PDB file with one MODEL, atoms N, CA, C and O in Angstrom:
MODEL        1
ATOM      1  N   MET A   1       5.201 110.409 -89.407  1.00  0.00           N
ATOM      2  CA  MET A   1       6.372 111.258 -89.579  1.00  0.00           C
ATOM      3  C   MET A   1       6.326 112.310 -88.597  1.00  0.00           C
ATOM      4  O   MET A   1       5.382 113.100 -88.609  1.00  0.00           O
ATOM      5  N   GLY A   2       7.351 112.409 -87.656  1.00  0.00           N
ATOM      6  CA  GLY A   2       7.280 113.522 -86.573  1.00  0.00           C
ATOM      7  C   GLY A   2       7.721 114.814 -87.201  1.00  0.00           C
ATOM      8  O   GLY A   2       8.312 114.869 -88.279  1.00  0.00           O
ATOM      9  N   THR A   3       7.386 115.887 -86.433  1.00  0.00           N
ATOM     10  CA  THR A   3       7.712 117.251 -86.850  1.00  0.00           C
ATOM     11  C   THR A   3       8.525 117.974 -85.666  1.00  0.00           C
ATOM     12  O   THR A   3       8.171 117.818 -84.497  1.00  0.00           O
ATOM     13  N   HIS A   4       9.525 118.694 -85.981  1.00  0.00           N
ATOM     14  CA  HIS A   4      10.457 119.263 -84.952  1.00  0.00           C
ATOM     15  C   HIS A   4      10.559 120.589 -85.332  1.00  0.00           C
ATOM     16  O   HIS A   4      10.662 120.834 -86.534  1.00  0.00           O
ATOM     17  N   LYS A   5      10.548 121.666 -84.363  1.00  0.00           N
ATOM     18  CA  LYS A   5      10.899 122.976 -84.664  1.00  0.00           C
ATOM     19  C   LYS A   5      12.495 123.055 -84.726  1.00  0.00           C
ATOM     20  O   LYS A   5      13.167 122.059 -84.456  1.00  0.00           O
ATOM     21  N   ARG A   6      13.041 124.188 -85.066  1.00  0.00           N
ATOM     22  CA  ARG A   6      14.422 124.360 -85.214  1.00  0.00           C
ATOM     23  C   ARG A   6      15.098 123.933 -84.012  1.00  0.00           C
ATOM     24  O   ARG A   6      14.555 124.158 -82.930  1.00  0.00           O
ATOM     25  N   LEU A   7      16.219 123.341 -84.064  1.00  0.00           N
ATOM     26  CA  LEU A   7      16.978 122.775 -82.931  1.00  0.00           C
ATOM     27  C   LEU A   7      18.074 123.752 -82.581  1.00  0.00           C
ATOM     28  O   LEU A   7      18.789 124.270 -83.438  1.00  0.00           O
ATOM     29  N   HIS A   8      18.184 124.003 -81.176  1.00  0.00           N
ATOM     30  CA  HIS A   8      19.069 125.062 -80.743  1.00  0.00           C
ATOM     31  C   HIS A   8      20.311 124.475 -80.041  1.00  0.00           C
ATOM     32  O   HIS A   8      21.295 125.198 -79.881  1.00  0.00           O
ATOM     33  N   HIS A   9      20.309 123.277 -79.642  1.00  0.00           N
ATOM     34  CA  HIS A   9      21.486 122.736 -78.971  1.00  0.00           C
ATOM     35  C   HIS A   9      21.684 121.270 -79.218  1.00  0.00           C
ATOM     36  O   HIS A   9      20.747 120.600 -79.652  1.00  0.00           O
ATOM     37  N   HIS A  10      22.834 120.746 -78.969  1.00  0.00           N
ATOM     38  CA  HIS A  10      23.252 119.456 -79.252  1.00  0.00           C
ATOM     39  C   HIS A  10      22.279 118.358 -78.653  1.00  0.00           C
ATOM     40  O   HIS A  10      22.004 117.384 -79.354  1.00  0.00           O
ATOM     41  N   GLY A  11      21.799 118.470 -77.498  1.00  0.00           N
ATOM     42  CA  GLY A  11      20.934 117.501 -76.918  1.00  0.00           C
ATOM     43  C   GLY A  11      19.652 117.319 -77.713  1.00  0.00           C
ATOM     44  O   GLY A  11      19.243 116.169 -77.868  1.00  0.00           O
ATOM     45  N   ARG A  12      19.031 118.256 -78.192  1.00  0.00           N
ATOM     46  CA  ARG A  12      17.909 118.149 -78.991  1.00  0.00           C
ATOM     47  C   ARG A  12      18.164 117.409 -80.360  1.00  0.00           C
ATOM     48  O   ARG A  12      17.326 116.656 -80.854  1.00  0.00           O
ATOM     49  N   PHE A  13      19.385 117.682 -80.933  1.00  0.00           N
ATOM     50  CA  PHE A  13      19.649 117.086 -82.167  1.00  0.00           C
ATOM     51  C   PHE A  13      19.936 115.525 -81.973  1.00  0.00           C
ATOM     52  O   PHE A  13      19.636 114.721 -82.856  1.00  0.00           O
ATOM     53  N   SER A  14      20.477 115.174 -80.878  1.00  0.00           N
ATOM     54  CA  SER A  14      20.721 113.748 -80.474  1.00  0.00           C
ATOM     55  C   SER A  14      19.411 113.017 -80.383  1.00  0.00           C
ATOM     56  O   SER A  14      19.212 111.883 -80.819  1.00  0.00           O
ATOM     57  N   GLU A  15      18.458 113.856 -79.713  1.00  0.00           N
ATOM     58  CA  GLU A  15      17.078 113.247 -79.536  1.00  0.00           C
ATOM     59  C   GLU A  15      16.432 113.124 -80.911  1.00  0.00           C
ATOM     60  O   GLU A  15      15.761 112.114 -81.124  1.00  0.00           O
ATOM     61  N   LEU A  16      16.553 113.975 -81.797  1.00  0.00           N
ATOM     62  CA  LEU A  16      16.054 114.004 -83.153  1.00  0.00           C
ATOM     63  C   LEU A  16      16.505 112.740 -83.917  1.00  0.00           C
ATOM     64  O   LEU A  16      15.706 112.075 -84.575  1.00  0.00           O
ATOM     65  N   ILE A  17      17.840 112.427 -83.803  1.00  0.00           N
ATOM     66  CA  ILE A  17      18.505 111.327 -84.476  1.00  0.00           C
ATOM     67  C   ILE A  17      17.844 110.053 -83.901  1.00  0.00           C
ATOM     68  O   ILE A  17      17.381 109.194 -84.652  1.00  0.00           O
ATOM     69  N   ARG A  18      17.809 109.945 -82.521  1.00  0.00           N
ATOM     70  CA  ARG A  18      17.245 108.708 -81.868  1.00  0.00           C
ATOM     71  C   ARG A  18      15.616 108.545 -82.405  1.00  0.00           C
ATOM     72  O   ARG A  18      15.123 107.444 -82.652  1.00  0.00           O
ATOM     73  N   THR A  19      15.019 109.597 -82.513  1.00  0.00           N
ATOM     74  CA  THR A  19      13.612 109.503 -82.906  1.00  0.00           C
ATOM     75  C   THR A  19      13.506 109.032 -84.320  1.00  0.00           C
ATOM     76  O   THR A  19      12.612 108.253 -84.651  1.00  0.00           O
ATOM     77  N   ALA A  20      14.382 109.476 -85.151  1.00  0.00           N
ATOM     78  CA  ALA A  20      14.435 109.161 -86.606  1.00  0.00           C
ATOM     79  C   ALA A  20      14.723 107.623 -86.718  1.00  0.00           C
ATOM     80  O   ALA A  20      14.215 106.962 -87.624  1.00  0.00           O
ATOM     81  N   GLN A  21      15.529 107.084 -85.800  1.00  0.00           N
ATOM     82  CA  GLN A  21      15.916 105.715 -85.889  1.00  0.00           C
ATOM     83  C   GLN A  21      14.901 104.875 -85.449  1.00  0.00           C
ATOM     84  O   GLN A  21      14.790 103.782 -86.005  1.00  0.00           O
ATOM     85  N   THR A  22      14.033 105.226 -84.430  1.00  0.00           N
ATOM     86  CA  THR A  22      13.029 104.475 -83.890  1.00  0.00           C
ATOM     87  C   THR A  22      11.537 104.778 -84.513  1.00  0.00           C
ATOM     88  O   THR A  22      10.717 103.863 -84.585  1.00  0.00           O
ATOM     89  N   ASP A  23      11.273 105.914 -84.893  1.00  0.00           N
ATOM     90  CA  ASP A  23       9.976 106.238 -85.393  1.00  0.00           C
ATOM     91  C   ASP A  23       9.816 106.494 -86.806  1.00  0.00           C
ATOM     92  O   ASP A  23       8.699 106.605 -87.311  1.00  0.00           O
ATOM     93  N   GLY A  24      11.012 106.602 -87.538  1.00  0.00           N
ATOM     94  CA  GLY A  24      11.001 106.915 -88.975  1.00  0.00           C
ATOM     95  C   GLY A  24      11.367 108.308 -89.284  1.00  0.00           C
ATOM     96  O   GLY A  24      11.902 108.947 -88.378  1.00  0.00           O
ATOM     97  N   PRO A  25      11.166 108.870 -90.401  1.00  0.00           N
ATOM     98  CA  PRO A  25      11.533 110.144 -90.892  1.00  0.00           C
ATOM     99  C   PRO A  25      10.970 111.248 -89.976  1.00  0.00           C
ATOM    100  O   PRO A  25       9.835 111.171 -89.506  1.00  0.00           O
ATOM    101  N   GLN A  26      11.819 112.295 -89.734  1.00  0.00           N
ATOM    102  CA  GLN A  26      11.419 113.410 -88.914  1.00  0.00           C
ATOM    103  C   GLN A  26      11.544 114.764 -89.734  1.00  0.00           C
ATOM    104  O   GLN A  26      12.589 115.038 -90.325  1.00  0.00           O
ATOM    105  N   VAL A  27      10.515 115.540 -89.745  1.00  0.00           N
ATOM    106  CA  VAL A  27      10.561 116.796 -90.487  1.00  0.00           C
ATOM    107  C   VAL A  27      11.025 117.837 -89.495  1.00  0.00           C
ATOM    108  O   VAL A  27      10.548 117.821 -88.360  1.00  0.00           O
ATOM    109  N   VAL A  28      11.922 118.740 -89.845  1.00  0.00           N
ATOM    110  CA  VAL A  28      12.417 119.849 -89.168  1.00  0.00           C
ATOM    111  C   VAL A  28      11.767 121.085 -89.732  1.00  0.00           C
ATOM    112  O   VAL A  28      11.749 121.216 -90.956  1.00  0.00           O
ATOM    113  N   THR A  29      11.205 122.048 -88.920  1.00  0.00           N
ATOM    114  CA  THR A  29      10.561 123.175 -89.335  1.00  0.00           C
ATOM    115  C   THR A  29      11.403 124.486 -88.888  1.00  0.00           C
ATOM    116  O   THR A  29      12.186 124.448 -87.939  1.00  0.00           O
ATOM    117  N   ARG A  30      11.186 125.562 -89.604  1.00  0.00           N
ATOM    118  CA  ARG A  30      11.680 126.911 -89.087  1.00  0.00           C
ATOM    119  C   ARG A  30      10.633 127.905 -89.532  1.00  0.00           C
ATOM    120  O   ARG A  30      10.287 128.031 -90.707  1.00  0.00           O
ATOM    121  N   HIS A  31      10.163 128.584 -88.549  1.00  0.00           N
ATOM    122  CA  HIS A  31       9.100 129.606 -88.670  1.00  0.00           C
ATOM    123  C   HIS A  31       7.868 129.024 -89.354  1.00  0.00           C
ATOM    124  O   HIS A  31       7.221 129.636 -90.204  1.00  0.00           O
ATOM    125  N   GLY A  32       7.583 127.757 -88.906  1.00  0.00           N
ATOM    126  CA  GLY A  32       6.355 127.056 -89.446  1.00  0.00           C
ATOM    127  C   GLY A  32       6.495 126.419 -90.731  1.00  0.00           C
ATOM    128  O   GLY A  32       5.562 125.741 -91.164  1.00  0.00           O
ATOM    129  N   GLN A  33       7.642 126.574 -91.438  1.00  0.00           N
ATOM    130  CA  GLN A  33       7.814 125.971 -92.719  1.00  0.00           C
ATOM    131  C   GLN A  33       8.784 124.759 -92.731  1.00  0.00           C
ATOM    132  O   GLN A  33       9.852 124.820 -92.123  1.00  0.00           O
ATOM    133  N   GLU A  34       8.438 123.754 -93.366  1.00  0.00           N
ATOM    134  CA  GLU A  34       9.276 122.563 -93.430  1.00  0.00           C
ATOM    135  C   GLU A  34      10.637 122.859 -94.198  1.00  0.00           C
ATOM    136  O   GLU A  34      10.615 123.336 -95.332  1.00  0.00           O
ATOM    137  N   ILE A  35      11.808 122.561 -93.545  1.00  0.00           N
ATOM    138  CA  ILE A  35      12.970 122.894 -94.198  1.00  0.00           C
ATOM    139  C   ILE A  35      13.932 121.710 -94.375  1.00  0.00           C
ATOM    140  O   ILE A  35      14.886 121.822 -95.145  1.00  0.00           O
ATOM    141  N   ALA A  36      13.714 120.591 -93.694  1.00  0.00           N
ATOM    142  CA  ALA A  36      14.594 119.507 -93.774  1.00  0.00           C
ATOM    143  C   ALA A  36      13.890 118.247 -93.301  1.00  0.00           C
ATOM    144  O   ALA A  36      12.919 118.368 -92.554  1.00  0.00           O
ATOM    145  N   VAL A  37      14.303 117.066 -93.677  1.00  0.00           N
ATOM    146  CA  VAL A  37      13.956 115.763 -93.154  1.00  0.00           C
ATOM    147  C   VAL A  37      15.113 114.916 -92.704  1.00  0.00           C
ATOM    148  O   VAL A  37      16.049 114.734 -93.482  1.00  0.00           O
ATOM    149  N   VAL A  38      15.114 114.380 -91.490  1.00  0.00           N
ATOM    150  CA  VAL A  38      16.067 113.482 -90.951  1.00  0.00           C
ATOM    151  C   VAL A  38      15.622 112.086 -91.104  1.00  0.00           C
ATOM    152  O   VAL A  38      14.539 111.723 -90.646  1.00  0.00           O
ATOM    153  N   ILE A  39      16.470 111.237 -91.772  1.00  0.00           N
ATOM    154  CA  ILE A  39      16.117 109.923 -92.005  1.00  0.00           C
ATOM    155  C   ILE A  39      17.338 108.995 -91.591  1.00  0.00           C
ATOM    156  O   ILE A  39      18.439 109.503 -91.373  1.00  0.00           O
ATOM    157  N   GLU A  40      17.122 107.599 -91.482  1.00  0.00           N
ATOM    158  CA  GLU A  40      18.129 106.780 -91.164  1.00  0.00           C
ATOM    159  C   GLU A  40      19.146 106.611 -92.291  1.00  0.00           C
ATOM    160  O   GLU A  40      18.747 106.737 -93.448  1.00  0.00           O
ATOM    161  N   ILE A  41      20.351 106.350 -92.060  1.00  0.00           N
ATOM    162  CA  ILE A  41      21.356 106.312 -93.148  1.00  0.00           C
ATOM    163  C   ILE A  41      21.013 105.118 -94.131  1.00  0.00           C
ATOM    164  O   ILE A  41      21.272 105.157 -95.334  1.00  0.00           O
ATOM    165  N   ALA A  42      20.480 104.187 -93.573  1.00  0.00           N
ATOM    166  CA  ALA A  42      20.054 102.991 -94.613  1.00  0.00           C
ATOM    167  C   ALA A  42      19.041 103.539 -95.642  1.00  0.00           C
ATOM    168  O   ALA A  42      19.180 103.327 -96.847  1.00  0.00           O
ATOM    169  N   GLU A  43      17.966 104.287 -95.101  1.00  0.00           N
ATOM    170  CA  GLU A  43      16.965 104.773 -95.927  1.00  0.00           C
ATOM    171  C   GLU A  43      17.538 105.747 -96.960  1.00  0.00           C
ATOM    172  O   GLU A  43      17.165 105.717 -98.133  1.00  0.00           O
ATOM    173  N   TYR A  44      18.460 106.617 -96.499  1.00  0.00           N
ATOM    174  CA  TYR A  44      19.072 107.544 -97.416  1.00  0.00           C
ATOM    175  C   TYR A  44      19.796 106.811 -98.522  1.00  0.00           C
ATOM    176  O   TYR A  44      19.697 107.196 -99.687  1.00  0.00           O
ATOM    177  N   ARG A  45      20.554 105.717 -98.166  1.00  0.00           N
ATOM    178  CA  ARG A  45      21.305 104.960 -99.193  1.00  0.00           C
ATOM    179  C   ARG A  45      20.462 104.202-100.101  1.00  0.00           C
ATOM    180  O   ARG A  45      20.825 103.951-101.250  1.00  0.00           O
ATOM    181  N   HIS A  46      19.337 103.827 -99.617  1.00  0.00           N
ATOM    182  CA  HIS A  46      18.347 103.184-100.465  1.00  0.00           C
ATOM    183  C   HIS A  46      17.772 104.138-101.480  1.00  0.00           C
ATOM    184  O   HIS A  46      17.601 103.776-102.644  1.00  0.00           O
ATOM    185  N   LEU A  47      17.455 105.413-101.039  1.00  0.00           N
ATOM    186  CA  LEU A  47      16.817 106.454-101.848  1.00  0.00           C
ATOM    187  C   LEU A  47      17.871 106.857-102.862  1.00  0.00           C
ATOM    188  O   LEU A  47      17.508 107.149-104.001  1.00  0.00           O
ATOM    189  N   CYS A  48      19.183 106.892-102.516  1.00  0.00           N
ATOM    190  CA  CYS A  48      20.212 107.256-103.536  1.00  0.00           C
ATOM    191  C   CYS A  48      20.724 106.117-104.434  1.00  0.00           C
ATOM    192  O   CYS A  48      21.646 106.259-105.237  1.00  0.00           O
ATOM    193  N   GLY A  49      20.051 104.983-104.231  1.00  0.00           N
ATOM    194  CA  GLY A  49      20.402 103.816-105.087  1.00  0.00           C
ATOM    195  C   GLY A  49      21.660 103.212-104.641  1.00  0.00           C
ATOM    196  O   GLY A  49      22.274 102.538-105.469  1.00  0.00           O
ATOM    197  N   GLN A  50      22.158 103.354-103.415  1.00  0.00           N
ATOM    198  CA  GLN A  50      23.472 102.714-103.029  1.00  0.00           C
ATOM    199  C   GLN A  50      23.011 101.410-102.320  1.00  0.00           C
ATOM    200  O   GLN A  50      22.030 101.346-101.579  1.00  0.00           O
ATOM    201  N   ALA A  51      23.791 100.437-102.617  1.00  0.00           N
ATOM    202  CA  ALA A  51      23.429  99.076-102.183  1.00  0.00           C
ATOM    203  C   ALA A  51      23.855  99.032-100.726  1.00  0.00           C
ATOM    204  O   ALA A  51      24.913  99.549-100.369  1.00  0.00           O
ATOM    205  N   VAL A  52      23.022  98.405 -99.869  1.00  0.00           N
ATOM    206  CA  VAL A  52      23.212  98.222 -98.466  1.00  0.00           C
ATOM    207  C   VAL A  52      23.519  96.716 -98.152  1.00  0.00           C
ATOM    208  O   VAL A  52      22.682  95.881 -98.498  1.00  0.00           O
ATOM    209  N   GLY A  53      24.611  96.336 -97.549  1.00  0.00           N
ATOM    210  CA  GLY A  53      24.963  94.960 -97.361  1.00  0.00           C
ATOM    211  C   GLY A  53      23.950  94.519 -96.334  1.00  0.00           C
ATOM    212  O   GLY A  53      23.335  95.351 -95.666  1.00  0.00           O
ATOM    213  N   PHE A  54      23.768  93.210 -96.199  1.00  0.00           N
ATOM    214  CA  PHE A  54      22.802  92.477 -95.267  1.00  0.00           C
ATOM    215  C   PHE A  54      23.216  92.835 -93.837  1.00  0.00           C
ATOM    216  O   PHE A  54      22.355  93.170 -93.023  1.00  0.00           O
ATOM    217  N   LYS A  55      24.504  92.773 -93.512  1.00  0.00           N
ATOM    218  CA  LYS A  55      24.853  93.021 -92.126  1.00  0.00           C
ATOM    219  C   LYS A  55      24.552  94.507 -91.770  1.00  0.00           C
ATOM    220  O   LYS A  55      24.030  94.784 -90.691  1.00  0.00           O
ATOM    221  N   ASP A  56      24.888  95.475 -92.695  1.00  0.00           N
ATOM    222  CA  ASP A  56      24.506  96.896 -92.367  1.00  0.00           C
ATOM    223  C   ASP A  56      23.016  97.073 -92.256  1.00  0.00           C
ATOM    224  O   ASP A  56      22.534  97.812 -91.398  1.00  0.00           O
ATOM    225  N   TYR A  57      22.239  96.360 -93.167  1.00  0.00           N
ATOM    226  CA  TYR A  57      20.767  96.396 -92.990  1.00  0.00           C
ATOM    227  C   TYR A  57      20.281  96.014 -91.681  1.00  0.00           C
ATOM    228  O   TYR A  57      19.439  96.689 -91.088  1.00  0.00           O
ATOM    229  N   LEU A  58      20.826  94.865 -91.176  1.00  0.00           N
ATOM    230  CA  LEU A  58      20.370  94.379 -89.904  1.00  0.00           C
ATOM    231  C   LEU A  58      20.846  95.348 -88.709  1.00  0.00           C
ATOM    232  O   LEU A  58      20.140  95.492 -87.711  1.00  0.00           O
ATOM    233  N   ARG A  59      22.032  95.980 -88.859  1.00  0.00           N
ATOM    234  CA  ARG A  59      22.495  96.877 -87.828  1.00  0.00           C
ATOM    235  C   ARG A  59      21.613  98.168 -87.773  1.00  0.00           C
ATOM    236  O   ARG A  59      21.469  98.815 -86.736  1.00  0.00           O
ATOM    237  N   SER A  60      21.033  98.493 -88.967  1.00  0.00           N
ATOM    238  CA  SER A  60      20.185  99.728 -89.025  1.00  0.00           C
ATOM    239  C   SER A  60      18.881  99.628 -88.526  1.00  0.00           C
ATOM    240  O   SER A  60      18.138 100.606 -88.603  1.00  0.00           O
ATOM    241  N   GLY A  61      18.460  98.458 -87.968  1.00  0.00           N
ATOM    242  CA  GLY A  61      17.191  98.205 -87.385  1.00  0.00           C
ATOM    243  C   GLY A  61      17.029  98.776 -86.009  1.00  0.00           C
ATOM    244  O   GLY A  61      17.955  99.415 -85.510  1.00  0.00           O
ATOM    245  N   PRO A  62      15.920  98.584 -85.378  1.00  0.00           N
ATOM    246  CA  PRO A  62      15.710  99.139 -84.068  1.00  0.00           C
ATOM    247  C   PRO A  62      16.560  98.576 -82.940  1.00  0.00           C
ATOM    248  O   PRO A  62      17.110  97.481 -83.055  1.00  0.00           O
ATOM    249  N   ASP A  63      16.665  99.324 -81.857  1.00  0.00           N
ATOM    250  CA  ASP A  63      17.536  98.952 -80.705  1.00  0.00           C
ATOM    251  C   ASP A  63      16.740  97.943 -79.967  1.00  0.00           C
ATOM    252  O   ASP A  63      15.622  98.259 -79.560  1.00  0.00           O
ATOM    253  N   PHE A  64      17.241  96.691 -79.749  1.00  0.00           N
ATOM    254  CA  PHE A  64      16.551  95.649 -79.122  1.00  0.00           C
ATOM    255  C   PHE A  64      16.653  95.739 -77.587  1.00  0.00           C
ATOM    256  O   PHE A  64      16.010  94.964 -76.880  1.00  0.00           O
ATOM    257  N   ASP A  65      17.451  96.672 -77.078  1.00  0.00           N
ATOM    258  CA  ASP A  65      17.529  96.805 -75.643  1.00  0.00           C
ATOM    259  C   ASP A  65      16.289  97.211 -74.937  1.00  0.00           C
ATOM    260  O   ASP A  65      16.078  96.920 -73.760  1.00  0.00           O
ATOM    261  N   ASP A  66      15.420  97.936 -75.732  1.00  0.00           N
ATOM    262  CA  ASP A  66      14.086  98.488 -75.178  1.00  0.00           C
ATOM    263  C   ASP A  66      13.056  97.462 -75.469  1.00  0.00           C
ATOM    264  O   ASP A  66      11.909  97.739 -75.115  1.00  0.00           O
ATOM    265  N   LEU A  67      13.267  96.328 -76.051  1.00  0.00           N
ATOM    266  CA  LEU A  67      12.159  95.424 -76.408  1.00  0.00           C
ATOM    267  C   LEU A  67      11.975  94.464 -75.239  1.00  0.00           C
ATOM    268  O   LEU A  67      12.904  93.872 -74.690  1.00  0.00           O
ATOM    269  N   ASP A  68      10.739  94.370 -74.925  1.00  0.00           N
ATOM    270  CA  ASP A  68      10.398  93.474 -73.834  1.00  0.00           C
ATOM    271  C   ASP A  68      10.165  92.039 -74.250  1.00  0.00           C
ATOM    272  O   ASP A  68       9.091  91.774 -74.790  1.00  0.00           O
ATOM    273  N   ILE A  69      11.041  91.106 -74.059  1.00  0.00           N
ATOM    274  CA  ILE A  69      10.897  89.869 -74.586  1.00  0.00           C
ATOM    275  C   ILE A  69      10.685  88.758 -73.556  1.00  0.00           C
ATOM    276  O   ILE A  69      10.902  87.586 -73.862  1.00  0.00           O
ATOM    277  N   ARG A  70      10.262  89.116 -72.336  1.00  0.00           N
ATOM    278  CA  ARG A  70      10.158  88.166 -71.256  1.00  0.00           C
ATOM    279  C   ARG A  70       9.037  87.114 -71.478  1.00  0.00           C
ATOM    280  O   ARG A  70       7.993  87.463 -72.028  1.00  0.00           O
ATOM    281  N   ARG A  71       9.199  86.017 -71.123  1.00  0.00           N
ATOM    282  CA  ARG A  71       8.096  85.005 -71.335  1.00  0.00           C
ATOM    283  C   ARG A  71       7.288  84.878 -70.100  1.00  0.00           C
ATOM    284  O   ARG A  71       7.759  85.059 -68.977  1.00  0.00           O
ATOM    285  N   PRO A  72       6.011  84.548 -70.352  1.00  0.00           N
ATOM    286  CA  PRO A  72       5.075  84.420 -69.149  1.00  0.00           C
ATOM    287  C   PRO A  72       5.589  83.359 -68.282  1.00  0.00           C
ATOM    288  O   PRO A  72       6.179  82.400 -68.778  1.00  0.00           O
ATOM    289  N   GLY A  73       5.402  83.469 -66.996  1.00  0.00           N
ATOM    290  CA  GLY A  73       5.894  82.374 -65.990  1.00  0.00           C
ATOM    291  C   GLY A  73       5.150  81.098 -65.936  1.00  0.00           C
ATOM    292  O   GLY A  73       5.584  80.115 -65.337  1.00  0.00           O
ATOM    293  N   GLU A  74       3.984  81.127 -66.593  1.00  0.00           N
ATOM    294  CA  GLU A  74       3.139  79.917 -66.660  1.00  0.00           C
ATOM    295  C   GLU A  74       3.816  78.779 -67.506  1.00  0.00           C
ATOM    296  O   GLU A  74       4.656  79.050 -68.364  1.00  0.00           O
ATOM    297  N   GLY A  75       3.422  77.510 -67.233  1.00  0.00           N
ATOM    298  CA  GLY A  75       3.909  76.414 -67.965  1.00  0.00           C
ATOM    299  C   GLY A  75       3.253  76.266 -69.295  1.00  0.00           C
ATOM    300  O   GLY A  75       2.428  77.102 -69.663  1.00  0.00           O
ATOM    301  N   PRO A  76       3.605  75.161 -70.093  1.00  0.00           N
ATOM    302  CA  PRO A  76       2.963  75.012 -71.327  1.00  0.00           C
ATOM    303  C   PRO A  76       1.516  74.648 -71.216  1.00  0.00           C
ATOM    304  O   PRO A  76       1.099  74.187 -70.154  1.00  0.00           O
ATOM    305  N   ARG A  77       0.674  74.834 -72.302  1.00  0.00           N
ATOM    306  CA  ARG A  77      -0.707  74.545 -72.166  1.00  0.00           C
ATOM    307  C   ARG A  77      -0.861  72.976 -72.473  1.00  0.00           C
ATOM    308  O   ARG A  77      -0.055  72.362 -73.173  1.00  0.00           O
ATOM    309  N   ASP A  78      -1.954  72.415 -71.886  1.00  0.00           N
ATOM    310  CA  ASP A  78      -2.298  71.031 -71.951  1.00  0.00           C
ATOM    311  C   ASP A  78      -3.075  70.771 -73.405  1.00  0.00           C
ATOM    312  O   ASP A  78      -3.999  71.475 -73.813  1.00  0.00           O
ATOM    313  N   ILE A  79      -2.622  69.835 -73.973  1.00  0.00           N
ATOM    314  CA  ILE A  79      -3.212  69.527 -75.274  1.00  0.00           C
ATOM    315  C   ILE A  79      -3.664  68.078 -75.218  1.00  0.00           C
ATOM    316  O   ILE A  79      -2.905  67.206 -74.796  1.00  0.00           O
ATOM    317  N   ASP A  80      -4.977  67.798 -75.669  1.00  0.00           N
ATOM    318  CA  ASP A  80      -5.445  66.481 -75.558  1.00  0.00           C
ATOM    319  C   ASP A  80      -5.274  65.892 -77.031  1.00  0.00           C
ATOM    320  O   ASP A  80      -6.128  66.067 -77.899  1.00  0.00           O
ATOM    321  N   TRP A  81      -4.215  65.251 -77.215  1.00  0.00           N
ATOM    322  CA  TRP A  81      -3.862  64.676 -78.486  1.00  0.00           C
ATOM    323  C   TRP A  81      -4.884  63.640 -79.054  1.00  0.00           C
ATOM    324  O   TRP A  81      -5.060  63.541 -80.268  1.00  0.00           O
ATOM    325  N   ALA A  82      -5.531  62.896 -78.177  1.00  0.00           N
ATOM    326  CA  ALA A  82      -6.562  61.957 -78.548  1.00  0.00           C
ATOM    327  C   ALA A  82      -7.796  62.616 -79.267  1.00  0.00           C
ATOM    328  O   ALA A  82      -8.412  62.030 -80.157  1.00  0.00           O
ATOM    329  N   ALA A  83      -8.092  63.794 -78.847  1.00  0.00           N
ATOM    330  CA  ALA A  83      -9.265  64.521 -79.309  1.00  0.00           C
ATOM    331  C   ALA A  83      -9.018  65.206 -80.740  1.00  0.00           C
ATOM    332  O   ALA A  83      -9.973  65.664 -81.368  1.00  0.00           O
ATOM    333  N   ARG A  84      -7.766  65.259 -81.214  1.00  0.00           N
ATOM    334  CA  ARG A  84      -7.448  65.925 -82.388  1.00  0.00           C
ATOM    335  C   ARG A  84      -7.812  65.060 -83.532  1.00  0.00           C
ATOM    336  O   ARG A  84      -7.698  63.845 -83.370  1.00  0.00           O
ATOM    337  N   PRO A  85      -8.266  65.551 -84.749  1.00  0.00           N
ATOM    338  CA  PRO A  85      -8.622  64.795 -85.808  1.00  0.00           C
ATOM    339  C   PRO A  85      -7.460  64.127 -86.569  1.00  0.00           C
ATOM    340  O   PRO A  85      -7.690  63.418 -87.549  1.00  0.00           O
TER     341      PRO A  85
ENDMDL
END
């Protein structure tokens, strides 16, 4: 769980929201004391006992634009089927 000092402008707040979505709950402090926690809406609804639909659950997941899903350029591995038991 990350910790953030008091936020002074909109840009930092947007960054806090993105971090909560990607890294989980974020604690906000003021004068060294914890005053709030920022969590994803799906987690909030879960904690409040509100049902989340499957589609909303999937949409609340991480952003896949930053996920590296490139395949290696090499071909398939050779398998000796005769040697298998």
